[in-house]
Rosetta silent file (secondary structure, phi, psi, omega in degrees, C-alpha in Angstrom):
SEQUENCE: MTTPLQTIELHPAAAPSATIVVLHGLGADGTDFLSLADEMRLEAVGPVRWVFPRAPVRPVTINGGHAMRAWYDIYPSSDPRDPFSRREDESGLHDSFAGVHALLEREVARGVPAGRIVLAGFSQGCAITLGAGLRYGRRLAGLAALSGYLPLAEHTAAERQAANAATPVFAAHGSRDGIVVPARGRASRDALLALGQPVQWHEYPMEHSVCLEEVRDLEAWLGQVLA
SCORE:     score description
SCORE:     0.000 S_00000001
   1 L     0.000  133.474 -178.575   -1.817   29.456  -19.090 S_00000001
   2 L   -76.262  129.417  176.972   -1.123   25.713  -18.939 S_00000001
   3 L   -76.374  128.473 -179.912   -4.190   23.541  -18.316 S_00000001
   4 L   -58.309  140.880  179.490   -3.515   21.130  -15.417 S_00000001
   5 L   -78.985  138.964  170.252   -3.126   17.541  -16.539 S_00000001
   6 E   -70.442  146.521  178.810   -5.597   14.926  -15.406 S_00000001
   7 E  -136.375  151.452  167.240   -3.924   12.080  -13.535 S_00000001
   8 E  -110.663  132.188 -172.122   -4.615    8.548  -12.391 S_00000001
   9 E  -132.197  145.946  172.488   -2.695    7.789   -9.207 S_00000001
  10 E  -117.058  118.240 -176.044   -1.715    4.838   -7.035 S_00000001
  11 L  -105.053  135.768  176.414   -0.908    5.869   -3.476 S_00000001
  12 L   -72.722  164.179 -179.909    1.061    3.749   -1.020 S_00000001
  13 L   -66.432  -34.586  177.712   -0.343    3.019    2.423 S_00000001
  14 L  -101.029  169.951  178.301    2.413    5.097    4.026 S_00000001
  15 L   -59.156  131.715 -176.175    3.676    8.547    3.064 S_00000001
  16 L   -66.999  140.074  174.027    5.559    8.198   -0.242 S_00000001
  17 L  -100.813   -7.503  178.605    9.332    8.440   -0.211 S_00000001
  18 E  -156.562  158.169  176.103    9.456    8.576   -4.026 S_00000001
  19 E  -129.623  136.506  173.123    7.218    9.274   -7.020 S_00000001
  20 E  -118.242  119.336 -179.949    7.311    7.674  -10.460 S_00000001
  21 E  -103.673  126.240 -176.082    5.465    9.583  -13.183 S_00000001
  22 E  -120.968  121.887 -178.208    4.688    7.560  -16.331 S_00000001
  23 E  -100.758  126.765 -176.433    3.583    9.246  -19.590 S_00000001
  24 L   -78.155  174.966 -179.267    1.593    7.154  -22.078 S_00000001
  25 L   -92.884 -177.633 -177.797    1.910    7.036  -25.861 S_00000001
  26 L   -59.499  129.782  176.011   -0.177    8.466  -28.704 S_00000001
  27 L    73.655    2.314  179.904   -3.880    7.625  -28.524 S_00000001
  28 L   -95.122 -154.914 -173.524   -3.447    5.732  -25.272 S_00000001
  29 L  -155.308  165.519  178.724   -4.455    6.704  -21.756 S_00000001
  30 H   -60.072  -21.017 -178.755   -3.110    6.933  -18.237 S_00000001
  31 H   -75.728  -14.888 -172.865   -4.469    3.467  -17.533 S_00000001
  32 H   -57.071  -34.256 -174.719   -2.100    1.865  -20.062 S_00000001
  33 H  -112.874   19.269  175.854    0.766    1.424  -17.639 S_00000001
  34 H   -58.082  -36.909 -177.760   -1.114    0.735  -14.395 S_00000001
  35 H   -67.313  -21.952  178.739    0.077   -2.860  -14.596 S_00000001
  36 H   -61.052  -38.321  179.245    3.692   -1.648  -14.573 S_00000001
  37 H   -63.442  -36.050  178.762    3.284   -0.633  -10.940 S_00000001
  38 H   -71.481  -30.276 -178.150    2.139   -4.155  -10.085 S_00000001
  39 H   -75.162  -27.624 -172.518    5.104   -5.687  -11.939 S_00000001
  40 L   -81.107  131.295  174.363    7.743   -3.632  -10.138 S_00000001
  41 L  -104.795   96.659 -173.735    9.336   -4.916   -6.936 S_00000001
  42 L  -121.922   30.028 -177.804   10.589   -1.712   -5.337 S_00000001
  43 H   -56.418  -35.594 -178.168   10.277   -2.482   -1.640 S_00000001
  44 H   -66.541  -21.933 -179.576   13.895   -1.398   -1.063 S_00000001
  45 H   -76.234  -28.717 -173.193   13.054    2.071   -2.380 S_00000001
  46 L   103.665 -175.502 -179.176   10.316    2.624    0.202 S_00000001
  47 L   -61.664  130.352 -176.550    6.695    3.661   -0.390 S_00000001
  48 E  -118.553  131.004  169.696    6.207    4.822   -3.995 S_00000001
  49 E   -93.492  130.036  176.115    3.450    6.994   -5.424 S_00000001
  50 E  -103.722  130.983 -179.727    2.709    6.222   -9.079 S_00000001
  51 E  -123.606  124.910 -178.182    1.287    9.049  -11.193 S_00000001
  52 E  -119.732   92.420  179.778   -0.164    8.383  -14.663 S_00000001
  53 E   -69.719  156.204  176.120   -1.050   11.653  -16.431 S_00000001
  54 E  -111.490  124.918  177.657   -3.524   11.772  -19.318 S_00000001
  55 L   -65.028  153.209  174.550   -2.542   13.758  -22.397 S_00000001
  56 L   -64.073  157.952  173.534   -5.031   16.325  -23.709 S_00000001
  57 E   -87.132  127.202 -178.699   -7.333   15.335  -26.577 S_00000001
  58 E  -149.720  157.011  175.068   -6.226   17.045  -29.795 S_00000001
  59 E   -67.943  140.505  179.465   -6.405   16.487  -33.574 S_00000001
  60 E  -118.247  115.356 -172.108   -3.437   14.513  -34.893 S_00000001
  61 H   -57.184  -46.166 -175.600   -2.476   15.358  -38.473 S_00000001
  62 H   -65.253  -19.316  177.290   -0.848   12.050  -39.348 S_00000001
  63 H  -104.075   35.112  175.881   -4.066   10.279  -38.335 S_00000001
  64 L    69.590   22.713 -179.416   -6.276   12.323  -40.637 S_00000001
  65 L    77.781    6.788  178.767   -6.950   15.007  -38.045 S_00000001
  66 E   -64.256  134.904 -179.152   -8.771   12.538  -35.796 S_00000001
  67 E   -81.029  132.671  179.692   -8.898   13.786  -32.203 S_00000001
  68 E  -157.705  170.795  176.835   -7.216   11.557  -29.625 S_00000001
  69 E   -70.067  121.940 -176.857   -5.084   11.799  -26.545 S_00000001
  70 L  -152.388  139.810  178.733   -1.749   13.158  -27.731 S_00000001
  71 L   -77.687  -21.274  178.789    1.063   15.097  -26.121 S_00000001
  72 L  -167.507  165.186  179.378    1.677   16.953  -29.407 S_00000001
  73 L   -77.413  152.868  175.355    0.710   16.834  -33.072 S_00000001
  74 E  -123.952  126.701 -178.579    2.572   14.588  -35.512 S_00000001
  75 E   -98.842  154.491  176.882    3.007   15.645  -39.123 S_00000001
  76 E   -60.762  149.814  176.884    3.605   13.333  -42.101 S_00000001
  77 E   -70.185  140.277  177.508    7.213   12.658  -43.012 S_00000001
  78 L   -78.288  -14.345  177.439    8.514   14.692  -45.944 S_00000001
  79 L  -147.408  102.962 -176.052   10.547   11.652  -46.982 S_00000001
  80 L   -56.367  -20.487 -179.915    9.218    8.193  -46.013 S_00000001
  81 L   -83.463  -11.382 -175.080   12.742    6.786  -46.363 S_00000001
  82 L  -119.083  106.964 -178.039   14.134    9.217  -43.784 S_00000001
  83 L   -67.444   -8.965 -177.215   12.835    8.857  -40.186 S_00000001
  84 L  -103.303    7.572 -173.307   14.347   12.246  -39.303 S_00000001
  85 L   -90.443    3.959 -174.719   12.573   14.291  -41.981 S_00000001
  86 E   -81.094  131.090  173.718    9.411   14.971  -39.965 S_00000001
  87 E   -69.205  138.944 -176.553    8.538   18.562  -38.985 S_00000001
  88 E  -101.173  147.942  178.448    7.991   18.819  -35.226 S_00000001
  89 L   -84.567   81.170 -174.178    5.101   20.473  -33.374 S_00000001
  90 H   -60.549  -42.224 -179.712    7.265   22.821  -31.334 S_00000001
  91 H   -63.804  -46.432  179.659    4.331   24.659  -29.763 S_00000001
  92 H   -63.554  -39.721  177.867    2.557   21.443  -28.733 S_00000001
  93 H   -61.095  -48.224 -178.182    5.764   19.990  -27.325 S_00000001
  94 H   -65.981  -34.141  175.569    6.451   23.053  -25.196 S_00000001
  95 H   -61.323  -43.024 -179.757    2.858   23.091  -23.931 S_00000001
  96 H   -71.573  -35.642  174.463    3.257   19.499  -22.761 S_00000001
  97 H   -56.764  -45.387 -178.730    6.665   20.238  -21.244 S_00000001
  98 H   -63.892  -40.394  178.635    4.985   22.983  -19.200 S_00000001
  99 H   -62.844  -40.343  178.545    2.163   20.670  -18.138 S_00000001
 100 H   -69.897  -38.746  176.683    4.624   18.054  -16.925 S_00000001
 101 H   -59.044  -42.139  178.677    6.691   20.692  -15.122 S_00000001
 102 H   -63.020  -38.523  178.269    3.560   21.783  -13.274 S_00000001
 103 H   -65.355  -41.555  177.319    2.893   18.168  -12.330 S_00000001
 104 H   -64.234  -40.549  177.278    6.447   17.783  -11.013 S_00000001
 105 H   -62.867  -36.521  177.231    6.061   20.965   -8.994 S_00000001
 106 H   -63.403  -39.427  177.956    2.866   19.560   -7.503 S_00000001
 107 H   -63.249  -41.757  177.406    4.778   16.458   -6.380 S_00000001
 108 H   -61.742  -42.826  178.977    7.389   18.640   -4.702 S_00000001
 109 H   -65.016  -27.960  178.446    4.600   20.593   -2.989 S_00000001
 110 L   -83.685    3.128  171.135    3.100   17.282   -1.829 S_00000001
 111 L   105.030    4.470  177.187    6.349   16.492   -0.031 S_00000001
 112 L  -102.475  114.693 -179.405    8.388   14.390   -2.464 S_00000001
 113 L   -61.006  149.991 -179.595   11.705   16.112   -3.284 S_00000001
 114 H   -55.883  -35.098  179.653   12.567   16.373   -6.981 S_00000001
 115 H   -68.504   -3.117  176.354   15.592   14.172   -6.346 S_00000001
 116 H  -115.936   18.666 -179.956   13.168   11.372   -5.422 S_00000001
 117 E  -114.973  130.723  172.044   11.074   11.684   -8.593 S_00000001
 118 E  -110.440  131.728  175.523   11.564    9.604  -11.735 S_00000001
 119 E  -104.920  126.004 -177.187    9.913   10.750  -14.962 S_00000001
 120 E  -131.358  157.039  177.986    9.227    7.949  -17.447 S_00000001
 121 E  -165.648  153.295 -179.984    7.419    7.689  -20.765 S_00000001
 122 E  -114.972  130.967  174.791    6.644    5.438  -23.714 S_00000001
 123 L    59.955 -116.580  175.303    6.728    6.565  -27.377 S_00000001
 124 H   -57.563  -37.956  177.210    5.237   10.093  -27.442 S_00000001
 125 H   -63.115  -31.548  175.168    5.459    9.988  -23.660 S_00000001
 126 H   -64.050  -44.836  179.272    9.169    9.202  -24.020 S_00000001
 127 H   -59.338  -42.570  178.640    9.662   12.337  -26.109 S_00000001
 128 H   -68.895  -37.220  177.374    7.957   14.432  -23.438 S_00000001
 129 H   -57.506  -49.573 -179.176    9.954   12.711  -20.696 S_00000001
 130 H   -69.213  -44.569 -177.928   13.244   13.671  -22.333 S_00000001
 131 H   -65.357  -47.191 -178.666   12.121   17.119  -23.447 S_00000001
 132 H   -74.545  -40.998 -176.892   10.485   18.129  -20.172 S_00000001
 133 H   -62.415  -44.831 -178.696   12.944   16.340  -17.900 S_00000001
 134 H   -71.414  -20.034  179.778   16.042   17.953  -19.368 S_00000001
 135 L   -97.629    2.722 -177.533   14.372   21.383  -19.253 S_00000001
 136 L   -82.562  141.436 -173.147   13.205   21.088  -15.632 S_00000001
 137 L   -84.213   -3.731  176.232   14.892   23.381  -13.112 S_00000001
 138 L  -116.098  144.958 -177.104   15.168   20.889  -10.245 S_00000001
 139 L   -71.647  120.683  178.380   17.384   17.826  -10.325 S_00000001
 140 L   -90.141  163.024  178.066   15.319   14.654  -10.857 S_00000001
 141 L   -70.349  -35.574 -178.770   16.323   11.141   -9.797 S_00000001
 142 E   179.933  165.892  177.206   16.202    9.844  -13.357 S_00000001
 143 E  -126.010  127.171  178.522   14.505    9.766  -16.756 S_00000001
 144 E  -110.317  114.040 -172.790   13.225    6.517  -18.290 S_00000001
 145 E  -110.939  105.470 -173.533   12.862    6.793  -22.064 S_00000001
 146 E  -109.675  119.175  172.044   10.996    3.843  -23.595 S_00000001
 147 L    52.849   45.040 -179.881   10.624    3.314  -27.354 S_00000001
 148 L  -140.919 -147.546 -174.811   10.815    6.979  -28.255 S_00000001
 149 L  -158.303  168.392  177.407   13.213    9.736  -29.226 S_00000001
 150 L   -85.984  115.531 -179.719   14.680   13.085  -28.226 S_00000001
 151 L   -81.878  157.220  177.058   12.396   15.873  -29.508 S_00000001
 152 L    46.681   45.831 -172.695   13.702   19.250  -30.683 S_00000001
 153 H   -56.605  -34.888 -176.368   17.173   17.739  -30.553 S_00000001
 154 H   -71.241  -15.130  179.525   18.815   20.785  -32.119 S_00000001
 155 H  -101.001   -7.248 -170.806   17.546   22.973  -29.239 S_00000001
 156 H   -62.059  -44.520 -177.888   18.406   20.625  -26.385 S_00000001
 157 H   -58.441  -41.172 -177.731   21.907   21.931  -25.665 S_00000001
 158 H   -76.685  -31.369 -172.999   20.646   25.519  -25.333 S_00000001
 159 H   -99.393  -12.009  179.172   17.456   24.679  -23.422 S_00000001
 160 L   -65.512  136.036  177.874   18.686   21.923  -21.093 S_00000001
 161 L   -83.889  142.192 -179.758   18.813   23.027  -17.462 S_00000001
 162 H   -58.791  -30.918 -178.376   22.067   22.585  -15.564 S_00000001
 163 H   -58.210  -31.428 -176.984   20.114   20.861  -12.775 S_00000001
 164 H  -115.610   21.659  179.523   19.470   17.854  -15.027 S_00000001
 165 L   -71.854  -19.361  179.534   22.635   17.862  -17.143 S_00000001
 166 L  -120.375   15.153  179.842   23.928   14.803  -15.254 S_00000001
 167 L   -70.219  129.778 -178.223   20.613   13.076  -14.531 S_00000001
 168 L   -66.569  142.475  179.197   20.802    9.372  -15.464 S_00000001
 169 E  -119.833  127.904  169.434   18.715    8.198  -18.409 S_00000001
 170 E   -96.990  114.719 -177.723   17.415    4.649  -18.922 S_00000001
 171 E  -118.835  125.480 -177.027   16.824    4.357  -22.675 S_00000001
 172 E  -132.986  146.066 -177.738   15.207    1.256  -24.181 S_00000001
 173 E  -152.324  151.371  175.520   14.074    0.377  -27.689 S_00000001
 174 E   -88.511  132.569 -178.415   12.812   -2.562  -29.701 S_00000001
 175 L   -70.183  -14.077  178.421   15.098   -3.709  -32.518 S_00000001
 176 L  -112.319   20.431 -177.664   11.992   -4.479  -34.628 S_00000001
 177 L   -66.554  119.588  178.342   10.133   -1.243  -33.862 S_00000001
 178 L  -100.548   -2.015 -179.957    8.281   -0.111  -36.988 S_00000001
 179 L   -96.187  -58.318  170.178    6.665    2.960  -35.387 S_00000001
 180 L  -110.345   99.182 -170.248    9.695    4.747  -33.946 S_00000001
 181 L   -60.677  147.191 -177.399   12.445    3.056  -35.934 S_00000001
 182 H   -53.493  -34.619 -179.590   15.486    1.860  -33.959 S_00000001
 183 H   -59.359  -34.117 -179.876   17.762    4.255  -35.870 S_00000001
 184 H   -72.911  -38.363  176.238   15.876    7.191  -34.385 S_00000001
 185 H   -63.542  -43.465 -179.664   16.184    5.817  -30.873 S_00000001
 186 H   -65.942  -38.691  178.285   19.921    5.211  -31.340 S_00000001
 187 H   -62.774  -38.244  177.873   20.403    8.704  -32.791 S_00000001
 188 H   -66.150  -42.865  175.650   18.712   10.168  -29.722 S_00000001
 189 H   -56.095  -47.383 -177.548   20.964    8.094  -27.475 S_00000001
 190 H   -65.098  -36.938  178.658   24.006    9.364  -29.342 S_00000001
 191 H   -65.091  -40.417  178.112   22.810   12.980  -29.139 S_00000001
 192 H   -66.395  -44.278  179.030   22.400   12.692  -25.373 S_00000001
 193 H   -61.786  -37.481  178.918   25.807   11.065  -24.951 S_00000001
 194 H   -63.935  -26.336  177.224   27.366   13.845  -27.039 S_00000001
 195 L   -84.976   -4.123 -178.184   25.936   16.328  -24.512 S_00000001
 196 L    88.645   10.267  179.691   27.517   14.394  -21.657 S_00000001
 197 L   -75.161  129.993  176.599   24.213   12.947  -20.427 S_00000001
 198 L   -72.933  120.874 -176.476   24.697    9.561  -18.715 S_00000001
 199 E  -125.074  129.792  171.424   22.646    7.021  -20.683 S_00000001
 200 E  -103.189  110.069 -172.851   22.090    3.337  -19.961 S_00000001
 201 E   -97.141  135.479  176.210   21.049    1.878  -23.331 S_00000001
 202 E  -133.775  137.222  176.292   19.010   -1.314  -23.769 S_00000001
 203 E  -129.395  134.125 -174.115   17.772   -2.884  -27.006 S_00000001
 204 E  -125.547  149.968  178.974   15.344   -5.804  -27.091 S_00000001
 205 L   -77.192   71.731 -177.551   14.101   -8.123  -29.881 S_00000001
 206 L  -143.802  172.507  177.189   10.580   -6.641  -29.864 S_00000001
 207 L   -92.211 -144.964 -178.006    8.355   -4.272  -31.797 S_00000001
 208 L   -85.170   79.895 -172.472    6.811   -1.026  -30.483 S_00000001
 209 L  -159.803 -168.835  176.553    6.018   -2.425  -27.076 S_00000001
 210 L  -125.741  138.251 -179.794    7.372   -3.330  -23.646 S_00000001
 211 L  -117.868  165.483 -175.851    8.775   -6.746  -22.745 S_00000001
 212 H   -63.633  -39.946  178.714    9.357   -8.522  -19.420 S_00000001
 213 H   -59.832  -39.920  177.485   13.145   -8.345  -19.719 S_00000001
 214 H   -62.924  -43.252  178.945   12.834   -4.584  -20.138 S_00000001
 215 H   -59.200  -43.984  179.773   10.620   -4.348  -17.049 S_00000001
 216 H   -65.928  -40.362  177.829   13.199   -6.233  -14.991 S_00000001
 217 H   -65.306  -40.910  177.972   16.040   -4.031  -16.288 S_00000001
 218 H   -65.025  -40.869  177.591   14.001   -0.907  -15.541 S_00000001
 219 H   -57.315  -46.419  179.571   13.208   -2.231  -12.068 S_00000001
 220 H   -63.094  -41.699  179.316   16.938   -2.692  -11.355 S_00000001
 221 H   -64.940  -42.469  177.903   17.722    0.804  -12.648 S_00000001
 222 H   -59.915  -40.156  177.815   14.953    2.355  -10.530 S_00000001
 223 H   -61.190  -32.235  179.289   16.423    0.619   -7.502 S_00000001
 224 H   -75.821  -49.640 -173.560   19.760    2.289   -8.244 S_00000001
 225 H   -75.549  -19.696  178.519   18.586    5.846   -8.908 S_00000001
 226 L  -107.527   14.243 -178.940   16.117    5.800   -5.997 S_00000001
 227 L   -63.383    0.000    0.000   18.452    4.007   -3.564 S_00000001
């Protein structure tokens, strides 16, 4: 049974017409992207509920087994020269996919249709956004993938739900990212495009972070998919 995710939420004064769910990165917390809601000018979209889930605390192998908030375990690379050589925590990924699906279902039950929900994530949260979003059975408004990658890429074609096969993806990456190297982000973009997924790709001269230009581009994209 999936343990419900803890969330931090910002509720509009009026009933929400859309929900944006933002998943944080490894070792971070739901509070990390609270400021993103303040930066976004989405008045044209209508009242927006922001939901910031908190990943469970679990040991992370690559960090010496230290327990921290993580959506899944990360194992050391078998070849430091190859960013794609890392074994993936399939069980942990699927557990987090299920937790996010439950959260999306809760939003639908609270009166926001799936087609008015955007799922977004940074780094590890990006991986869960793509993995959970493409496997979700209701059509979402969009997926925002920031500084991350497509997990379990070899299973995506078989496990992707038809409901989200044409859902737009905003994909952004830093050209100087030393944590999730740009080549991995580009490979994920290419894998999605090969599946026919519509992807809007952005690359910025930054490291493993978020920049103001990216925020403005994301704001414009949100205005389109939630119009």
